[in-house]
C-alpha positions in Angstrom: -0.3 0.0 0.1 1.0 3.5 -1.3 2.5 4.8 2.6 1.9 8.6 3.5 4.4 10.7 4.9 2.8 11.8 8.6 4.5 15.5 8.2 1.4 15.8 5.1 -1.6 14.6 7.5 -1.3 17.6 9.1 -3.0 20.3 5.9 -6.3 19.7 3.5 -3.5 18.0 1.0 -2.2 15.1 3.3 -5.7 14.0 4.2 -7.4 13.8 0.7 -3.4 12.0 0.6 -4.6 9.6 2.9 -7.9 8.9 1.4 -6.4 7.8 -1.6 -4.2 5.1 0.0 -6.4 3.8 2.2 -8.2 2.8 -1.1 -7.0 -0.4 -2.9 -7.1 1.6 -6.9 -3.6 3.5 -4.8 -1.5 0.2 -4.5 -0.6 -2.0 -7.4 1.4 -4.4 -6.0 5.0 -4.2 -7.4 7.6 -7.9 -7.1 9.9 -7.7 -9.1 10.3 -11.6 -11.5 13.5 -13.2 -12.2 13.1 -14.3 -16.2 15.5 -13.5 -19.4 12.7 -12.0 -22.8 13.7 -10.9 -25.3 14.6 -7.9 -25.9 12.3 -5.7 -27.9 11.8 -1.5 -29.7 9.3 0.0 -27.9 6.6 1.9 -30.2 8.6 5.2 -27.5 10.8 7.7 -29.5 14.8 7.4 -28.4 15.4 11.0 -29.7 15.4 12.0 -26.0 18.0 14.9 -25.1 20.9 12.8 -22.2 20.5 13.7 -18.8 24.5 13.1 -19.2 26.5 13.8 -22.3 27.7 10.5 -23.4 26.5 8.2 -20.4 24.5 4.8 -21.2 22.9 2.9 -19.5 23.8 -0.2 -19.2 21.4 -3.0 -19.0 21.2 -5.7 -15.7 22.7 -8.7 -16.3 19.5 -9.9 -15.1 15.9 -9.4 -15.3 14.0 -8.2 -13.0 11.0 -6.6 -14.7 8.3 -4.9 -12.7 4.2 -7.4 -12.1 1.8 -5.2 -10.7 -1.4 -7.1 -9.0 -4.8 -5.8 -10.0 -6.6 -4.2 -7.6 -10.3 -4.4 -6.5 -12.4 -2.1 -7.5 -12.8 0.6 -4.7 -15.6 1.7 -3.0 -17.2 4.7 -5.0 -16.6 7.7 -4.5 -16.1 11.3 -5.8 -12.5 12.8 -4.9 -12.3 15.0 -8.2 -8.7 15.5 -9.4 -7.4 19.1 -9.5 -4.6 20.0 -12.4 -0.8 18.9 -11.4 2.0 19.6 -12.1 2.0 18.6 -15.6 0.8 20.7 -18.6 -2.4 19.7 -19.6 -2.3 21.5 -23.1 -2.6 19.1 -26.6 -3.1 16.6 -23.9 -5.5 14.0 -24.4 -8.6 13.1 -21.7 -7.1 9.2 -20.0 -3.7 11.0 -20.9 -4.5 14.1 -18.3 -6.8 11.7 -16.0 -3.6 9.8 -15.5 -1.4 12.7 -15.2 -3.7 14.2 -12.2 -4.0 11.1 -10.7 -0.4 10.6 -9.9 0.2 14.1 -9.1 -2.0 13.9 -6.3 -1.1 11.1 -5.6 3.1 11.6 -5.4 3.9 15.4 -3.9 7.2 14.8 -4.6 6.9 14.5 -8.5 7.9 17.7 -9.5 8.1 17.9 -12.9 5.7 15.5 -15.9 6.2 15.9 -19.5 3.2 15.8 -21.6 3.4 17.3 -25.8 5.7 17.6 -27.3 7.0 16.9 -31.5 8.6 13.8 -31.6 9.1 11.3 -34.7 6.6 8.8 -33.2 2.8 9.0 -32.2 2.5 9.0 -28.8 3.8 12.6 -27.5 2.5 14.9 -29.8 -0.8 13.5 -30.0 -1.4 13.3 -27.1 -1.2 10.7 -25.3 1.6 10.1 -23.3 3.5 12.2 -20.6 6.9 12.0 -18.8 6.9 11.4 -15.1 10.2 12.8 -14.0 12.2 11.0 -10.4 14.0 13.1 -8.9 16.6 11.3 -7.4 16.4 8.7 -9.9 19.5 6.8 -9.0 19.3 6.2 -5.4 17.3 3.6 -4.2 14.4 6.4 -2.9 13.5 7.3 -6.1 13.7 3.6 -8.1 11.3 3.3 -5.4 9.0 5.7 -6.4 9.5 5.1 -10.4 8.6 1.5 -9.2 5.9 2.6 -7.6 4.3 5.2 -10.2 5.0 2.4 -12.5 2.8 0.1 -10.9 0.2 1.9 -10.3 0.0 3.2 -13.9 -0.2 -1.4 -15.2 -2.5 -1.4 -12.0 -4.8 0.8 -13.4 -4.1 0.2 -17.1 -8.0 -0.7 -17.6 -9.7 2.3 -16.8 -6.7 4.9 -17.8 -6.2 3.3 -21.0 -2.9 2.2 -20.1 -1.2 1.0 -23.0 2.1 1.0 -22.6 4.6 1.8 -19.3 8.2 2.0 -20.3 10.7 2.2 -16.5 14.5 1.7 -16.1 14.7 -0.5 -19.4 11.7 -1.9 -19.4 8.3 -1.9 -21.3 5.6 -3.2 -19.6 2.6 -3.1 -22.1 -1.2 -2.6 -20.6 -1.9 -6.0 -21.0 0.6 -8.3 -21.5 4.1 -9.7 -20.6 7.0 -7.2 -20.1 10.2 -7.3 -22.2 13.6 -5.3 -22.3 14.2 -3.2 -24.6 17.6 -2.0 -26.2 20.0 -0.1 -25.2 19.7 3.5 -26.6 22.9 5.1 -25.5 21.6 7.5 -22.5 19.7 7.7 -19.3 16.4 9.2 -20.5 15.7 7.4 -23.6 16.8 4.3 -21.8 13.7 5.7 -19.6 16.4 5.8 -16.4 15.4 9.5 -15.1 11.2 9.1 -16.0 8.5 7.2 -16.3 6.9 7.2 -19.7 3.1 6.3 -19.4 0.8 5.9 -22.9 -2.4 5.7 -22.6 -5.9 5.9 -25.4 -5.9 9.2 -25.5 -9.6 9.1 -25.4 -10.3 12.3 -27.4 -9.3 16.0 -26.7 -11.2 17.9 -23.6 -14.3 20.1 -24.6 -13.4 21.8 -20.7 -16.8 19.5 -19.5 -15.2 17.0 -18.0 -14.2 16.7 -14.3 -11.7 13.7 -13.2 -12.6 11.2 -10.0 -10.3 9.0 -8.2 -12.0 6.1 -9.9 -14.2 7.9 -12.7 -13.8 10.6 -15.3 -16.6 11.8 -16.2 
């Protein structure tokens, strides 16, 4: 279950986060599975500006790809999600929903990238976000990325998640995970951010209301 620091519980947002953490939706129990799946080339651009020029992020010798259990449906309740840190211009509604939920549930996330020009379809069509992980090379950063990737996978059907890419692991919303190729730097290999792609759901009209457990 997602843990909520005590210092957050003394204010309104902390209380809101505590409520979120109490439902199964906020979980997405993660575990590592030892396997050696084939490498794949995911439908995501390798055109990034490297965070450390010339630095290559080596693939682990043994696969430790994440897996997430699918949580039961939570009790129906209405908690409207405010706009988070992701710029929402150019994003489709399912992508906005995922971005808002992640922003609300993980206040330590300060940057989420969305629409941008790219050779592939995901970002230019508002179908993907990049959740930037602070201190991504530390164990704390890795754990945070694991939680966010697991949350997206656990809610793949609800949010319309097509795939997640994190630390050179490619996770389809439905199906077996696999390793990606080594694109030569931390950003292209998704060591500093969690990439989440959705089915989109159409561009917003301005009348949408986003809740934790539903969207209308």
